[in-house]
N, C-alpha and C positions, 0 to 999 in steps of 0.2 A: 504493500500500500504506500503510494507516494504521499508526501506532505507538502501542502501549499498554504502559505500565509498571505491573507488579503488584509491590507492596512488602509483604512479610509475612515474619516470621521463621520461620513454619511453612511447610513445603514443600507441604502439601495444597492450600491455596487457590491457590498459584501454579500448581501442576500442573493443578488443576481448570480454571482459565481457559485455559491452554494447550490442554488437551484439548477444551474447548468450541469454541474458535476453529478448531481443526483439524477437529473433527467437523462443524461447520456450514459449513466451507469459507469462512470469512470473510476478506475482504481486509485482514487485520490481522497485523502482526508483533508478537509479545509479547516484551517484555523483563522480566527479573525481578531483584529486589533483596531482600535479607533484613534490611536495616536502613535507618534514616533516612539515615545517612551514605552508604551505598552508593547509595541512591536519588538523592541530590544529585549524585553522580558520574555516574550514568546519565543524569540530566537534562541535564547539560552535554555528555555525549558523544553520546547517542542522540536527544535532542530529541523525546520522546514527545508525543502530542497529547492524551492522557488518562492520569491517574494513579489507580490503585486503591491505597489506602494504609491499611494496618492501623494502628489506634490504639496498641495496646500492643506495643512492641518494645524490646529492649535497646539500649544505647548511646545512641540518639536515638529518642524516641517519635514517633508519627505526628503529634501536634499540633505539636510543635516543627518537624518536617520540613515540615509543611504551611505553617507561617508563613514558612519560608525559601523554599519553592517559590513561594508567592504573591508574595513580595517580588521574586524574580528572574525568575519566569515568570508574570506575572499573567494571561496569556491561556489558560493550561492549566487545564482543569477538574480538580478533585480530588474523588474519591468515597471516603468512608471505609469500611473494612471493620471491623465491630464485632460482638461477641457481645451477647446481651441484657443481661448484667450489666455491660457497658461503657457502657450508654446514658447514664449521667451525663456521660460525656466528649463525647457527640455534640453537645450544645448548645454547648460551648466550641469544638468543631471547626467547626461551621457558622458561628459568629460570626467565625472566622478567615478565612472565605471559601470553605470547602468547599461543593460544590454539591449533594451528596446523600450517602446512605450505603447500604451493603449489609449485611444481617444474615448472620452466619455460623451454621451452615454454609451455603455458597453453593448456590444452585439454578440450573439452566439458565434458568428463566423470569426470575428477578430479574436475572441477569447480562445476558441478552439485552436486557432493557428498558433497562438502563443504557448498554449499548453502542450501542443504537439512538438513545438520547436524546443522548448526548454525543460519539459517534464516527461512527456510520454514518448520518448524516443530512445532507441538503443544507444545513440551516441551521447546521451546525457551524461553518462559516467565519465566519458572522455573529457567532456566539457568541464565537469567538476574538477577532475584532476588537473586539467590545463589551467583553470583559474587559480587553483590552489598553488600549483607550481609557480605561476606567474608571481604570486605574492612572495613565495619562498625564495625564488631567484633574486627578487629585488632586495631581500634582506640578507641572504647568505652568499649570493654570488656563486652559485654552483658551477656554472660554465666557466666563469672567470677563474675559480679555484682549480678546476680540472686543467684548463689550458695554461695556467701559470704555475702548476705544480704545487699549489698550497694544500698539502695533505690534511692538515688539521681542520681547516675550513671545509674541505670537501667531505671529510668523514662525518662532520656534524650534519651535513645535508643528507648523507646516506642514512643516518639514524632517523632523520625526520621522514625520509622516503618510506622506510619500513613501518613507521608509526601510521602513515597515511593509509596503509593497507587495511588497518583495523578501523579507521574512522570514516573512510569515504566509500559509499555504496556504489562501487563500480564493477562491471562485469570483466571477465578475462579479456574479452575483445577490446574493452576500453583501456586496460593496462597495456595490452599489446600495442594499441594505437599510440598511447603515450610514449612507450619505449622507442617506437619508430620515429615519432616526432622529435623526441629529445635527442636521439642520435643524429637525426637530420639537422637539427639546430646547431649541434656541436660541429658537425661537418661543415655547414655553411659559414659558421663563425670563423673558421680557420682556413678554409680552402680557397678563399679569394686571393690570397697572396702566398707568402712563403712560410706559413705556420706549419704546414704538413708536407712531408715528403710524399712522393707518389705511392710508396709502399704503405704509409700511414693512412692516406686517403682511401686506398683500396681496402684496407682492413676495416675502416669505419663503415664503408659501404657494405661490406660483407656482414658486419654486425647488424646493420639495418635489415638486410634480407633475412638474417637469422631470426630477428625479433618478429618479423612478419609471419613466420611459420609456427610460432608458439601458440599453445591452446589453453594454458592455465596460468593463474596468478603465481602459483608456486614455481612455475618455470620462468616466468618473466622477471620477477624481482631479483632472484639470485644472479641471473645472467646479466641483468642491467647493472648490478653492482660490480660484477666481474669486468664488464666492458669499461665502466667508468674508472675502476681501479687500475686497469691496464693502461688506459690513456693517461691517468694521473701519474703513474709511475714513469711513463715515457717522458713526460714534461718535467717531472721532478728531477730526473737524471740528465736533462738537457740544459746546459748553461746558455743563457741568452743575455744580451745586454739589457741594462736597465731601460734604455730608450726603447728597444724593441718590445720589452715586457709591457711598457705603458701603452704603446700603440696597440698591442694585442688586447690589452684590457679595454682600451677604448673601442675596438672593433666588437668585442663581446658585449660591451655596454650598449652599443648601438643595436645589436641583434636582440637583446633582451628587453630593451626599452624603446623599441622602434615606434610604439604608439604615442609616445610623448612628443612634445614640440622641441625637437633637438635641432640645434644650430651649430655650425662649425666653430664659431667663437666660444660658445658655451662648453663644447666638448674639449676644445683645445685648452681652455682655462682649467677645466675639471681635472685634466691629466697633466697639467704643468707645462704646457707649451704655449708659445706665441701662435697666433693664428696662421701666419705664413709658414712657420717651421712645422707645425702640426700637419698642415695641408700637404706639404712636400713629403714628409715622412710617411703619412698615411697612404699616399699614393705609391710610395716606394715599397712599403711592406705588404699592402693589400692588392696592388695592381690596378686600383681604381680610385676615383675621387670620392670625397665624403658624400656628396649629394647622390651620386649613383648608388653607392653602398647602402645608404639609407632607403632609397627607393626599393632596392632589391630586398632588403630586410622586411619592409612593409608588405611587399608583394608576396613573399614567402608566408608571412603570417596570414594574409588574406586567403591564400590557397588552402590553408588548413581549415579555416572557417567555411569556405565555399565547398570544400570536399566533404567535411565531416559534420556540418551542422546545417540547419534549415534557416539560419538567421538571414534577415533581409540584407540587401546590398547597402541600404541606409545604415543599418546597425553595424555591419562589418566595416564600413568606411571609418566609423568612429573607433572601432576596436583597434584599427591599425594606424590611426593618426591623421586621418583626413576629415575635413569638415563636411564634405558632401560626396555622394556616390559618383558624380561626374568626374571629380578629381581623381578618385581611386581608379575609375574605369580608364581614364587617359593614361595614367601611370602604368597600370596593368598591361594595357595595349603596348606601351612603349617598351616594357621589359620583356613581355612574353610573346607579343605579336598577335594576341587574341584578347577579346573582351572577357571580363569576369563571368558574365552570363554564359558565354560559350564554354569557358573552362569548367563551370559547374555542370553543364549538360554533358560534357565529355567524360566527366568523372562520376556521373550518377547513372550511367548506362551499363 
């Protein structure tokens, strides 16, 4: 039985969702809250898998509540409930990490689309894992730790990874998908330049194919840890200059935070370079400029959402750092030669 939390200070939207779930005989238990504060209490007590959250509420509004929910439960998708005249809030809400929005008054069609996308889908577990990992990568720097040989930091993440097995309701196929995705992200983070030898790159690709063939969580997690440990040991034993290490860390940072508003001056400053020096070194070590590297990172993230979820192009564009679908579509076409909609059709058949 899935768990859904509906948060709205008006009774009608809450009752509408409850009626829809009952009428459609969906395997969903609906919990209700009338304020942001009550929602946080429900989150702690009931651990819902999806939150429908009104934007305008007394005591604590939806945007504030969403920020706290994302901080404490980064794997839980949030969908905002909003009226047409609230649309100015939606952009702020999506930047906070909300995944989509529903316009009020609610309709059976719009609600069912959201429930099928974020709750009643086989890929939901993968999404939960991906959202959780996104938060953990931000705090622990898993990929940075692996590619720079920081064993202590990497092993802290390994421990968290195994804890997730007990706390996240994901199927074996979801964990397999996550392993393939993580291996691919590590491959992309270093293969743009001189971070991998041809032999190392071939080995990572072999691991990706191996993960694709696994059928149980018990198989996936030990092999994932072995893969990461092997890669970690490789880099721990490889002496690199401080300068190259910082460029490598910058490349990884771009890969794992591509959805943010990243600029060349900001990244250069963050890793201790002047703008011009960073630009030259980044191109030297990765084989491409900052702007192109960022575009490719965002396109790779978009591919995951297009292939593995039913999220709208509108929602995906914000997931990967673009303000509107048109911008994502033009960049996607530039990098891949096809439109996002075409990519989705090719990978759903």
